[in-house]
C-alpha positions in Angstrom: -31.4 94.6 13.2 -27.8 95.4 12.1 -28.9 95.3 8.5 -31.7 97.8 9.1 -29.4 100.1 11.0 -26.9 99.9 8.1 -29.6 100.8 5.6 -30.7 103.7 7.7 -27.1 105.0 8.0 -26.6 104.7 4.2 -29.8 106.6 3.5 -28.7 109.3 6.0 -25.3 109.7 4.3 -26.9 109.8 0.9 -29.4 112.5 2.0 -26.6 114.6 3.7 -24.4 114.4 0.6 -27.3 115.5 -1.6 -28.0 118.5 0.6 -24.3 119.3 0.8 -24.0 119.2 -3.0 -27.0 121.6 -3.3 -25.2 124.1 -1.0 -22.0 123.7 -3.1 -23.9 124.2 -6.3 -25.2 127.5 -5.0 -21.7 128.9 -4.5 -20.2 131.2 -7.2 -18.0 129.2 -9.6 -14.3 129.9 -10.0 -13.9 131.7 -6.6 -12.2 129.1 -4.6 -8.9 130.0 -2.9 -9.7 133.7 -2.5 -8.4 134.8 0.9 -9.1 137.8 3.1 -6.1 139.7 1.6 -7.3 139.4 -1.9 -10.9 140.3 -0.9 -9.5 143.4 0.9 -7.6 144.3 -2.3 -10.8 143.9 -4.3 -12.7 146.2 -1.9 -9.9 148.8 -2.1 -10.0 148.6 -5.9 -13.8 149.2 -5.8 -13.3 152.3 -3.7 -10.5 153.5 -5.9 -12.8 153.1 -8.9 -15.5 155.1 -7.1 -13.0 157.9 -6.5 -11.8 157.8 -10.1 -15.3 157.6 -11.7 -17.5 159.5 -9.3 -15.6 161.8 -7.0 -13.6 163.4 -9.8 -16.9 164.4 -11.4 -17.7 166.4 -8.2 -14.6 168.5 -8.9 -15.9 169.7 -12.2 -18.0 172.9 -12.5 -21.5 172.1 -11.3 -20.3 168.7 -10.0 -22.1 169.5 -6.7 -24.5 172.2 -7.9 -26.3 170.2 -10.6 -26.1 166.8 -8.9 -29.3 166.3 -6.9 -27.7 163.5 -4.8 -25.1 165.8 -3.3 -26.1 169.4 -4.0 -25.4 171.5 -1.0 -28.5 173.3 0.2 -28.7 176.1 2.8 -28.5 175.1 6.4 -31.8 175.5 8.4 -30.8 178.7 10.1 -30.1 180.4 6.7 -33.4 179.4 5.0 -35.0 182.4 6.7 -32.2 184.6 5.3 -32.8 183.3 1.8 -36.6 183.9 2.0 -36.2 187.4 3.5 -33.7 188.5 0.8 -35.9 187.2 -1.9 -38.9 189.0 -0.4 -37.0 192.3 -0.6 -35.9 191.8 -4.2 -32.4 190.4 -3.6 -33.2 187.0 -5.2 -30.1 187.1 -7.5 -27.8 187.6 -4.5 -29.5 184.7 -2.7 -29.1 182.5 -5.8 -25.4 183.4 -6.0 -24.9 182.6 -2.3 -26.2 179.1 -2.8 -24.2 178.6 -6.0 -21.0 179.7 -4.5 -21.2 177.3 -1.6 -21.3 174.5 -4.1 -18.4 176.1 -6.0 -16.3 176.0 -2.9 -17.0 172.3 -2.4 -16.2 171.5 -6.1 -12.9 173.3 -5.8 -11.9 171.7 -2.5 -12.7 168.2 -3.7 -10.5 168.7 -6.8 -7.6 169.6 -4.5 -8.3 166.9 -2.0 -8.8 163.8 -4.2 -5.3 162.5 -3.5 -6.2 162.6 0.2 -9.0 160.1 -0.5 -6.8 157.9 -2.6 -4.2 157.7 0.2 -6.9 157.0 2.7 -8.1 154.0 0.8 -4.5 152.7 0.6 -4.2 152.9 4.4 -7.4 151.0 5.1 -7.0 147.7 7.0 -10.1 145.5 6.6 -10.6 143.5 9.8 -13.1 141.2 8.1 -13.1 141.8 4.4 -15.3 138.9 3.6 -18.0 140.1 6.0 -17.9 143.5 4.3 -18.0 142.0 0.9 -21.1 140.0 1.8 -22.7 143.0 3.6 -24.9 145.9 2.4 -24.4 147.3 -1.1 -22.5 150.2 0.4 -20.7 148.3 3.1 -17.2 149.1 1.9 -18.0 152.8 1.6 -19.4 152.8 5.1 -16.2 151.2 6.3 -14.2 153.8 4.5 -16.3 156.6 6.1 -16.0 155.1 9.6 -12.3 154.5 9.2 -11.3 157.8 7.7 -13.9 160.6 8.3 -12.1 162.1 11.3 -8.7 162.1 9.6 -10.2 163.4 6.3 -12.2 166.1 8.1 -8.9 167.5 9.6 -7.3 167.7 6.2 -10.4 168.7 4.2 -11.6 171.7 6.3 -8.5 173.8 5.4 -9.1 173.1 1.8 -12.7 174.4 2.1 -11.4 177.5 3.9 -8.9 178.1 1.0 -11.6 177.4 -1.6 -14.0 179.9 0.0 -11.5 182.6 -0.6 -10.5 181.3 -4.0 -14.0 181.3 -5.4 -15.1 184.4 -3.6 -17.6 182.7 -1.3 -16.4 184.6 1.8 -17.0 188.0 0.2 -20.4 187.1 -1.2 -21.7 185.6 2.0 -20.3 188.5 4.1 -22.3 190.8 1.8 -25.4 188.6 2.0 -25.3 188.3 5.8 -24.6 192.0 6.3 -27.6 193.0 4.1 -29.8 190.6 6.0 -28.6 191.7 9.5 -29.2 195.4 8.5 -32.8 194.8 7.6 -35.4 195.8 10.2 -37.1 193.2 12.3 -34.5 190.6 11.7 -32.3 188.9 14.2 -28.5 188.8 13.5 -27.1 185.5 12.1 -23.5 184.5 11.9 -23.3 180.9 10.7 -20.1 178.9 10.4 -20.4 178.2 6.7 -16.9 176.7 6.4 -17.8 174.0 8.9 -21.2 173.4 7.2 -19.8 173.1 3.7 -16.9 170.8 4.9 -19.4 168.3 6.4 -21.7 168.5 3.4 -18.8 168.1 0.9 -17.4 165.1 2.7 -20.9 163.5 2.8 -21.2 164.1 -0.9 -17.9 162.4 -1.6 -18.9 159.3 0.4 -22.3 159.3 -1.4 -20.8 159.2 -4.8 -18.3 156.5 -3.8 -21.3 154.4 -2.6 -22.9 154.9 -6.0 -20.0 153.3 -7.8 -19.7 150.5 -5.2 -23.4 149.7 -5.8 -22.8 149.6 -9.5 -19.9 147.1 -9.1 -21.9 144.9 -6.9 -25.0 144.8 -9.1 -23.5 145.0 -12.6 -20.8 142.6 -13.8 -20.0 145.0 -16.6 -18.8 147.6 -14.0 -16.1 145.2 -12.8 -13.3 146.6 -14.9 -10.5 144.2 -13.8 -9.9 140.5 -13.2 -9.5 141.2 -9.4 -12.9 142.9 -9.2 -14.5 140.1 -11.2 -13.1 137.4 -9.0 -13.8 139.1 -5.7 -17.3 140.4 -6.3 -18.4 137.1 -7.9 -18.4 135.9 -4.3 -21.3 138.1 -3.4 -23.3 137.4 -6.5 -26.6 135.7 -5.9 -27.6 132.8 -8.2 
């Protein structure tokens, strides 16, 4: 009986070791010893790369306007303004109104990029490994949740300044005045600064997420040893 029990025990041990080895073989090679701090630094590096490669593009002319992912469209209450102006032959003014909203966002992002860089430096990842192994935009989502309120407070004044700088305030005052003076229309007075601020911030996070996804999916996008080591942990065999 003892001999039978011993044999069963040895078979159990051998089976368990085989299963354990299979689990080990599925883990990415060369990633042992990576702690939460290094993973957090890798996530910050990915976000920094997103800012450097993607957000800076938004600051260029047509960075928002010709990027369908982030192009700022008219808010719902202004769609009737746009249609009405086009119906009375003011299509060019309506086109310029849309273009100038995007110009204000482009200008503001250019001035505010250091704000995003500093925000990334200040992030404290509570569970960096969980974020690393999460969704393909998990780090960007964490950045948005951690910084959106702070960034909004700093970003909105930039939008206000940019509105004046690119002439958006004058164009939209003219556009709204012409619409309000038309017969059979109700007056509108939208807060375009608030609207563009929210849309511009959303656009920034969208483009950072694009770069994060690239780094997660393409080894060639991991441009440093840190990124290669850290993101190898989330690679699937």
